[in-house]
C-alpha positions in Angstrom: 149.4 23.7 71.7 148.9 20.3 73.4 150.1 18.5 70.3 153.2 20.8 70.1 154.0 20.1 73.8 153.7 16.4 73.3 156.2 16.6 70.4 158.5 18.7 72.6 158.4 16.2 75.5 158.5 13.0 73.6 160.6 10.2 75.0 162.1 9.0 71.7 164.6 11.8 71.8 167.2 10.2 69.7 165.1 9.0 66.7 165.7 10.8 63.4 163.1 10.8 60.7 162.2 12.9 57.6 161.0 16.2 59.0 159.6 19.4 57.5 161.1 22.3 59.3 158.1 24.5 58.4 156.0 22.2 60.6 158.5 22.4 63.4 158.5 26.2 63.2 154.7 26.4 63.3 154.7 24.0 66.3 157.3 26.1 68.2 155.4 29.3 67.5 152.3 27.8 69.0 154.2 27.1 72.2 155.6 30.6 72.6 152.6 32.5 71.1 151.4 33.9 74.5 154.7 35.8 74.8 154.3 37.2 71.2 150.7 37.7 70.5 150.2 41.3 71.8 153.4 43.3 71.0 155.5 41.2 68.7 154.7 41.0 65.0 155.7 37.7 63.4 156.4 37.7 59.7 156.8 34.3 58.1 158.4 33.8 54.7 158.4 30.0 54.5 159.4 28.2 51.3 156.6 25.7 50.4 157.1 22.9 49.7 160.3 22.7 51.7 162.4 19.5 51.3 162.7 17.3 54.4 165.7 16.9 56.6 166.6 13.9 58.7 165.8 15.1 62.3 164.2 14.6 65.6 161.4 17.2 65.5 161.2 17.4 69.4 164.9 18.4 69.6 164.7 21.0 66.9 161.5 22.3 68.4 163.5 22.9 71.6 166.1 24.8 69.6 163.5 27.0 68.0 161.7 27.7 71.2 164.9 28.8 72.8 165.7 31.1 69.8 162.2 32.5 69.8 162.2 33.1 73.5 165.6 34.8 73.3 164.3 37.0 70.5 161.3 38.1 72.6 163.6 38.9 75.5 165.9 40.9 73.3 163.0 42.9 71.9 161.7 43.5 75.5 158.4 41.9 74.3 157.8 44.4 71.4 159.1 44.5 67.9 159.2 42.3 64.8 160.3 38.7 64.4 161.0 37.4 60.9 161.3 33.7 60.1 162.4 32.6 56.7 163.0 29.1 55.3 164.8 28.4 52.0 166.9 25.9 50.2 170.5 26.5 49.2 172.8 24.0 47.5 171.4 20.9 49.1 170.6 22.5 52.5 167.6 23.8 54.3 168.2 27.2 55.9 166.1 28.7 58.6 166.7 32.4 59.4 165.3 34.0 62.6 165.7 37.7 62.8 164.6 40.1 65.5 164.5 43.9 65.9 165.9 43.7 69.5 168.8 45.1 71.3 171.4 43.2 69.4 174.7 41.9 70.7 178.3 43.1 71.0 181.1 41.2 69.3 182.3 40.0 72.7 178.9 38.5 73.4 178.7 36.8 70.0 182.1 35.2 70.7 180.9 33.6 73.9 177.3 33.0 72.9 177.4 29.2 72.8 179.5 28.7 75.9 177.7 26.8 78.7 176.5 29.2 81.5 177.1 32.4 79.5 174.2 34.7 79.6 173.4 38.4 79.2 170.1 38.0 81.1 169.6 39.0 84.8 170.7 36.5 87.4 167.2 35.1 88.0 166.1 35.1 84.3 168.4 32.6 82.5 170.8 29.8 83.1 173.1 30.4 80.1 172.4 26.8 78.9 169.9 27.4 76.2 172.2 28.2 73.3 174.9 25.7 74.3 172.3 22.9 74.4 170.9 24.2 71.1 174.4 24.2 69.5 174.9 20.6 70.6 171.5 19.5 69.2 172.2 21.3 65.9 175.7 19.6 65.6 174.0 16.2 66.3 171.8 16.8 63.3 174.9 17.6 61.1 173.7 21.2 61.1 175.3 24.6 61.5 174.3 27.7 63.4 175.6 31.2 62.8 174.6 34.6 64.2 174.9 38.1 62.8 174.2 40.9 65.2 175.0 44.5 66.0 174.1 46.5 69.2 170.7 48.3 68.8 170.1 46.7 65.4 168.8 43.3 66.3 170.1 39.8 65.6 169.8 37.1 62.9 170.3 33.5 63.6 170.8 31.1 60.7 170.4 27.4 61.0 171.5 25.1 58.1 170.7 21.4 57.8 171.4 19.0 55.0 168.3 18.0 53.1 167.4 14.4 52.5 168.7 13.4 49.1 166.2 12.0 46.7 167.0 8.4 45.6 
């Protein structure tokens, strides 16, 4: 946990290096584990070995922590979280699915706007997903969401893998 927090709080926030997203996922899970350990089942289907991407692991850990925390909130601290990694046509894909309350089409349209939140006034700032979106864009990545009310949500992150020379 301490090692994961060090990565999360590192000062070299702009440095990009070859990064294995499976390691970033494991590290983020350690940080949020107390929120998950009793009532949320975590299923991992991680492709191994997973090609590296050029990334700042601390920034991507921040993105994952935000997505995992939002999933726990959507499931009201009980349910199943599924995390998958795979490669698709030169990209590394990370899929995070929850069995939570899901979102309406209107919420999905506004999801990445700064200060937009569906949480209670004292529970969220509405900045987590907008900051995450900016970090993902900075890494030449993409984020998409698929969700329906009462059916959960799936967030998919896609990053270009490092090309072998």
